[in-house]
C-alpha positions as CSV (number, residue, x, y, z in Angstrom):
1,M,-0.1,0.0,0.0
2,R,2.4,2.3,0.9
3,Y,4.5,1.2,-2.6
4,L,1.1,2.3,-4.4
5,K,0.6,5.7,-2.7
6,V,4.5,6.8,-3.2
7,M,4.3,5.6,-6.9
8,L,0.5,7.6,-7.1
9,G,2.4,10.8,-5.3
10,L,5.1,10.6,-8.0
11,V,2.3,10.3,-11.3
12,L,0.8,13.5,-9.6
13,I,4.0,15.0,-8.7
14,G,5.1,14.0,-12.7
15,G,1.6,15.3,-13.9
16,F,2.1,18.7,-12.7
17,I,5.8,19.6,-13.4
18,G,4.5,18.3,-17.4
19,S,1.9,20.5,-17.2
20,T,4.2,22.8,-16.0
21,L,6.7,22.7,-18.5
22,A,4.0,22.5,-21.5
23,A,2.4,26.2,-20.1
24,E,5.9,27.0,-20.4
25,D,6.5,25.9,-23.4
26,N,3.3,27.8,-24.6
27,R,4.1,30.8,-23.1
28,M,7.4,30.8,-25.0
29,K,5.8,29.5,-28.2
30,E,3.3,33.2,-28.2
31,D,6.1,35.1,-26.7
32,N,8.0,34.1,-30.3
33,V,5.6,34.8,-32.2
34,H,4.7,38.3,-30.5
35,I,8.6,39.3,-31.1
36,R,8.5,37.9,-34.7
37,K,5.2,40.1,-35.5
38,W,5.9,43.2,-33.7
39,N,9.6,43.1,-35.3
40,K,7.8,42.8,-38.8
41,F,5.6,45.4,-38.3
42,A,8.8,47.7,-37.1
43,N,10.4,46.9,-40.2
44,D,7.5,47.2,-42.4
45,V,6.9,50.8,-40.5
46,L,10.4,51.5,-41.9
47,K,9.7,50.4,-45.7
48,L,6.8,52.6,-45.7
49,H,8.8,55.6,-44.4
50,H,11.4,54.8,-47.4
51,K,8.3,55.1,-49.8
52,L,6.8,58.1,-48.9
53,I,10.5,60.0,-48.6
54,K,11.3,58.9,-52.2
55,K,7.8,59.8,-53.1
56,H,7.4,63.2,-51.5
57,K,9.9,65.9,-52.0
58,H,11.4,67.0,-48.4
59,N,13.6,68.3,-46.4
60,I,15.3,67.1,-43.1
61,K,15.4,68.1,-39.9
62,K,18.3,66.6,-37.9
63,S,18.5,66.9,-33.8
64,I,20.3,64.9,-31.1
65,G,18.6,64.0,-28.5
66,G,18.2,60.6,-25.2
67,Y,17.2,60.6,-21.4
68,A,18.4,61.2,-18.0
69,G,21.6,59.2,-18.3
70,N,22.4,59.4,-21.4
71,K,21.4,62.7,-23.2
72,E,23.1,62.2,-26.3
73,F,21.4,58.4,-27.1
74,Y,20.2,59.2,-30.9
75,I,20.4,61.3,-33.8
76,E,16.5,62.5,-34.7
77,E,16.0,62.7,-38.3
78,N,12.4,64.4,-39.2
79,F,11.6,64.2,-43.1
80,I,9.3,67.8,-43.6
81,S,6.8,67.9,-47.3
82,E,8.6,70.7,-49.5
83,K,4.9,71.5,-50.5
84,T,2.4,71.3,-47.9
85,G,5.4,71.6,-44.9
86,K,3.4,68.4,-43.4
87,L,5.9,66.1,-41.3
88,L,5.9,63.0,-43.4
89,S,8.3,60.5,-40.8
90,K,10.1,61.1,-38.0
91,V,12.9,58.1,-37.0
92,Q,15.9,58.0,-34.0
93,W,18.7,56.4,-34.4
94,E,21.0,55.3,-32.1
95,K,24.2,57.3,-31.6
96,A,26.4,54.6,-31.0
97,N,24.8,52.5,-33.7
98,P,23.3,54.7,-36.1
99,E,22.4,51.6,-38.4
100,V,20.4,50.5,-35.3
101,M,16.7,52.3,-35.3
102,H,15.6,53.3,-32.1
103,T,11.7,54.9,-33.0
104,I,9.8,55.1,-36.2
105,E,6.8,57.4,-36.8
106,V,5.2,57.6,-39.9
107,Y,2.2,60.0,-41.3
108,V,-0.1,59.1,-44.5
109,H,-2.1,62.3,-44.9
110,D,-5.4,63.2,-47.5
111,D,-5.7,65.4,-50.1
112,K,-6.1,68.1,-47.7
113,G,-3.1,67.6,-45.7
114,Q,-4.6,65.6,-42.8
115,I,-3.4,62.6,-41.4
116,Q,-5.2,59.7,-42.1
117,R,-3.1,56.9,-40.4
118,D,0.0,57.1,-38.5
119,F,2.1,54.0,-37.5
120,V,4.6,53.9,-34.8
121,A,7.3,51.5,-33.3
122,A,9.2,52.2,-30.6
123,Y,12.0,50.4,-29.2
124,L,13.7,50.5,-25.1
125,P,17.2,51.9,-25.3
126,D,19.9,49.7,-25.4
127,Y,16.9,46.4,-26.1
128,H,16.3,45.7,-29.4
129,N,15.0,42.0,-28.8
130,A,11.7,43.4,-29.7
131,P,9.8,47.0,-29.9
132,V,8.1,47.7,-26.5
133,Q,5.5,49.8,-28.5
134,T,3.6,49.7,-31.7
135,L,0.9,51.9,-32.6
136,I,-1.6,51.8,-35.6
137,T,-3.9,55.1,-34.9
138,F,-6.9,55.8,-37.6
139,H,-8.1,59.9,-37.8
140,Q,-11.6,61.1,-38.3
141,Y,-12.3,64.7,-38.5
142,N,-15.9,66.0,-38.3
143,G,-16.4,70.0,-38.6
144,K,-13.6,70.9,-35.1
145,L,-13.5,67.2,-33.8
146,H,-10.8,65.1,-34.2
147,G,-11.2,61.4,-33.4
148,F,-8.8,59.1,-33.2
149,R,-8.6,54.9,-33.1
150,T,-5.6,53.2,-31.8
151,F,-4.4,49.4,-32.6
152,D,-1.3,47.7,-31.5
153,A,0.4,45.2,-34.2
154,S,-1.7,42.4,-32.6
155,G,-4.5,43.7,-33.9
156,D,-6.1,44.8,-30.1
157,R,-7.8,48.3,-30.1
158,I,-5.8,49.6,-27.2
159,L,-7.5,53.6,-27.3
160,E,-9.6,56.1,-28.4
161,R,-9.9,59.9,-28.2
162,C,-11.2,62.5,-29.3
163,E,-10.9,66.3,-29.1
164,G,-12.1,69.4,-30.2
165,K,-14.8,72.1,-30.9
166,Y,-18.6,71.1,-30.9
167,K,-21.5,73.7,-31.4
168,G,-18.2,76.5,-29.9
169,K,-17.9,74.5,-26.7
170,S,-14.9,72.6,-25.9
171,F,-14.7,68.5,-25.8
172,E,-12.1,65.4,-25.5
173,F,-12.4,61.9,-24.1
174,I,-10.0,58.8,-23.8
175,L,-11.0,55.6,-23.3
176,D,-8.1,53.7,-22.4
177,E,-8.2,49.4,-23.3
178,D,-10.2,48.6,-20.1
179,E,-12.6,51.3,-20.5
180,L,-12.8,50.2,-24.2
181,Y,-13.7,46.5,-23.1
182,E,-16.5,48.2,-20.9
183,V,-17.6,49.8,-24.3
184,S,-17.4,46.2,-25.9
185,M,-20.0,44.7,-23.6
186,G,-22.2,47.9,-24.1
187,D,-21.3,49.8,-21.0
188,N,-20.1,53.6,-22.9
189,P,-19.4,55.7,-20.7
190,I,-19.5,58.6,-23.8
191,E,-22.6,59.9,-25.0
192,P,-23.5,58.0,-28.2
193,K,-24.0,60.9,-30.1
194,M,-20.8,62.1,-29.7
195,Y,-18.6,58.7,-29.6
196,K,-20.5,58.7,-33.0
197,L,-19.3,62.2,-34.5
198,C,-15.9,61.3,-32.6
199,V,-15.1,57.7,-34.4
200,G,-18.2,56.1,-35.4
201,N,-17.0,55.9,-38.7
202,L,-13.0,54.3,-38.0
203,P,-12.5,50.9,-38.5
204,A,-13.4,48.2,-35.8
205,K,-10.3,46.0,-36.6
206,V,-7.1,46.9,-38.2
207,G,-7.3,44.8,-41.2
208,K,-4.8,45.6,-43.9
209,Y,-3.2,48.1,-41.9
210,I,-1.8,45.7,-39.8
211,T,1.0,46.4,-43.1
212,P,1.8,50.0,-42.6
213,Q,0.6,51.7,-46.0
């Protein structure tokens, strides 16, 4: 009987260890998918940057910036359209490793010069395993209201925002991930009319723009 109890205990322990190892293996696989997906997104944003500056005549403004512990960490390049004066893109490169991108922002404008979409990827200083932040933002304009809906490179909606004026009065709201979950469950803190005016016509999913374009 004692032998059976010992064996049963070993089986239970083995099952627990096996489950733990399987969970850890799944987590590592998910992490690898995340790393590949977010790095690909950053590279695709860079490709879009090159496409836009090839298409539009532009001027480049350079500056050096950094952080408290390293005030000259990156070289920043701002690419500004000669025709419109609008910012086409902003790229930061590590000063010590000029071929290593630190952050990138790319803006796609409509015929009126308004931003339709923007794409952002940012790495932590001295850590280039994967971007720490990726953003895909759609813009909506309605009179003097400007609405934003933002996703990350995994396709998750992470932010909604609106700012501007309506009927002469200032108006603004910001909804983060937790609040957006409540919205998806039917509990929207924003008055329906204003919500629609701000972001009602924006894509509900990132769709094809998971590849920046």
